[in-house]
N, C-alpha and C positions, 0 to 999 in steps of 0.2 A: 243519937248524939255521941260524940267521941268523948274520951275521958276528960278532955279539956273544955267540954261543954259546947262544941261547935257541931254543925251539921256535916256529916261526911260528904265530900264533893266527888262526884262521878263525872268523868269526861267520856262521852259517847261519840265514836267516830264511825260513820257509816255513809255510804254514797246513795242511800235511799231515804228520802225525806219522811216517808210514811213510817219506816222503822224507827227513825229518830224521834218522831212525834209520839209514837206508841211507848217507846222505852222511857222517854222523858216523863210522860204522864204517869206511867206506872211507878217509876222510882220517886217522883216528887210526892205522889200520894203516900208513899211509905216514909217520907220525911227526909229524903236526900236532896242535896243541892246538885243540880244537873246542868252541865254545859254540853252542847251538841255541836258537831261539826260535820258538814257534808264532804269535806276534803281532809286529806292527811295534813297535819300541822307540822311546822318546823319545830325543832326541839326547843328553841327559845320561847315559842308561844306556849308549849306544853309546860315548861318551867314556870312561866308567868301565871298560868292558871292554877298551879299547885294542886292537881287532883290527888285524891287518896286512891282512886281506882280508875283505870282506863278500860273501857269496853270497846273493842275495835273489831270491825269487819275486816277479814284478811283479803277478801276479793274486791279489788278496786280496778276499774277500767278493764274488766274482763280477765284480769290476771292476778295471781297471788303475790307476784314479785314485789309490788309496791307495798302491800300490806306487811309482808315479812321484813322488808327493808326497814319500814318505820318501826315495827316492833323490836327489831334488833338494835336500832339506834337508841331507842328509849331505854331499853334494858341495859345497854352499855353505858349510858349516862347515869 
């Protein structure tokens, strides 16, 4: 629980469903609220989800370019 009494929210972004399922199960068992996505989200969707932490795979569609671009946009915002 956070200081204000709510569950920390983790957003997991990965293009492999098995990884998403495993990470979601492990983190929910530890008491986290988890949202998963198989695709990179636009910044407005990320803002709407209000995650405390984002766990992201950098390798999307065989290249790291998309992952780094998303990471940079989120950090700049």
